[in-house]
C-alpha positions, 0 to 999 in steps of 0.5 A: 814510400813504394807501399804508400804509392801503391795503396793510393793507386789502388784506392783511386782505381776503386773510386773511379770504378764506383763512379762509373757503375753508379750511373743507374742510381738516379731517377730523372723526372721530366719537368711539367713546365708552364707557359704563361700568356695573355698577361700584358707588359703594362696596364694603365688604370686610374685609382679605384678602377677595375683591373681584370686579367685572365692568364692562359696556361699551357702545360708541357705535360698532361698532368693535372697537378694541384696548383696555387696562385699569387698576384703581387704588386710591389711584393704585396699579395693582392689575390690568390685566385687564378684570374685577377679581379682587383680594384686598384688601391695603389696611390697615383705615382710617376713610376709604374708598380712592379707586378708578378703572377706566380703559378706554384706546384703544391707538390714540390713548390716549383714556381713559374713567373710572369712579370708586368707593370701597373701604371696608376694614374689620377682619375682627376686629371683634366675635366669638370669639377662641380661643387654642389649642395646635396642633402645639406652637405657640400659635395664634390663631383668630377668628370674627366675630359677623357671619359666616354660617358657623361656621368660625373663621379659623385662624392669624390672628396668622401671617396678619397678622404673617408669623410664629408666636407663640413658646412655649406658649399661656397666656392671651388678654385685651383691655385695657379701656377705653382702647386696646382692645389684644389681649394674648396671653401665651405661655411666651416673651413677652407680645404686644400686638396692635392690635385692628383688624388684630392687627398686633404693637405690642410684644413683652414678654419677657426682653429688655424687662425692667428686669432683663434675662433672655434665658432667661425663660419664663412659666407664668402671665400676667394683665394686664387688671386696672386701677389708676387707669386703668393696666394692671397685672398680673403674670407668674409665671416658670417660675423660680417668681418674680413679675414685675409690669407696668404700662402706663406703665412699659412693661416687666416689673419686677424679679422678686421676690427669691429668697429673699424677706424678711419684711415685718416682719423683713428678717432672716427669709428664705423660699425659695419656688417660686410656683404658677401659681394666684394672686390679684391684688388691684389696686384699691378704689374710687379706690385704688392698692393692688397686692397679690399672693397667691401659693401657694408649692409648696415649703412648700404655703403662701400668701405675701402679697407687698408692695412695700417702697420701702426696699429697691429703686428699682424701684417695681413690684417685689414684694419682701417677703412675709407668710407664711401658715403651711402648715396645708393641705398639699395642691396648690392647685386654684383660688383666686378670688372668689365674692362681694364681698371674699370669696375661696375656695381649693380644694386637691386631691391626685390622688395621695391623691384628697383635696380641701379648701377654705377657702370664705371668706378675705380677700385676705391669707389672714390669720386662718385657723384649722384650723376654716376648712379643710373636707374635701370628700367625694364631690368629683368632682375629677379630675387634669384638673379646671378650676374657675372662680368665678361671683361673680354667684351664688356658685358654683364651676363645674368640669369632671369628666370630660365633665361640668360640675358646680357647688357653691354656696359657701354650702353648699360641703360639699354634694355637687356637682350636675351643671350639664351633661351635654351634652358628648360622652363621651370629650372632654377639657375643656381650658378653662372661661370665663364670659362677661363677663355670666356668662350663658354658659359657654364650654367648650373641649374636645379631641375624639378626631377624627383631623382636623387641628384637634381643638379644639372649642368648646361654649357652655352656658347658665351657669345651666341648663347647656343647649347654646346653639346648635350647637358650633363644631368644629375651632376650632383645637388644644387650647383654652387660652383664649377671648375675647369680642373687641370 
């Protein structure tokens, strides 16, 4: 035992001596540390907006080593250059993306990091959106209310979806107040777009109808009315029939029958061809009524459409009518409400230059007599007149050449006055749109310029007719509709 103990003591002493004398066996090199600056903690960019960062590097040693660089967003490499120059392609998101810049010594792969956040916001938040026709195609343009310049981004649907909208442009709406989707109607389809990035959510066309019609084309579409929290609207086909739509159904209904039976006597049938001028009444306070007053171009009369559950299994189909006798006999110019529960209908024949109005009727166009039809002298209508109603102050506002005129509905036979003469002579007014609060009047015009984009947008005070700010020139092609996007 003593021999073993002595051997272990000698071995331990030898090991301690070896460790002590090994102090000169290691060669220490000072690390060439890098201090990275000029990179912010967070950057906020719109999708497709440019992000440029030029980091400043300070080395602890004067050593020009060979380096590599990496820029990453959520772990994905986006650049290997020292200075970042990047068009942000990430989707809009509520949370910021985690980003990192890495400097790498190639000799030994030593790495130094700088992390930062990238918040990607929508370039289509609040602002003005314009639907126009450019070179035969439907075109969406947008300008943010935060933009410093007056330029509109062009072809934004194509930019976000990689294709054109099909068909001729018809209308532009934003659902309220639930999903806030953008609804773009063309002659070929209704497109539902995400409000943040305008990505296509669903396309409604002849293939998505309850009654499939691959050749279906629209000449009118309106979707924004609400019934008990459900989107409800309609489309009128070029075939002159009406198709209703409700969000929970998620498709167009079966079209109104042709011919259509009388509501009280199914043995009486009416042939018809609906105009694109109509009145959709969808709800009272808490009600779920759905009514449609369409204008029959064949007999120059109104047809008041109902849904009769006895004759169809499609609860969205408008399949019976009450016919209103054709006591006017002129093409319809406009129909709409100018005070609560009171509607008006204007008629104008450009061939004879005769204009008439029924200044006060209910939603069914019932109980109307010859005495209710008023002839307008010195009406100032033209074949291209567009007429809109302001129910805030009971006015009819309409285009007449390059002028904007107005009639007060309480004295509708008085000569129309000029609301605004601020538009340049020679322009063609293609769109009138009152703002949501009816304080502004948006006027889309087609200029006579030879530029690529000939559509301009003027904003007028809806009461005084004065210009509000400078016009927006070249917003797109022929302006068809304007939306205050939120």
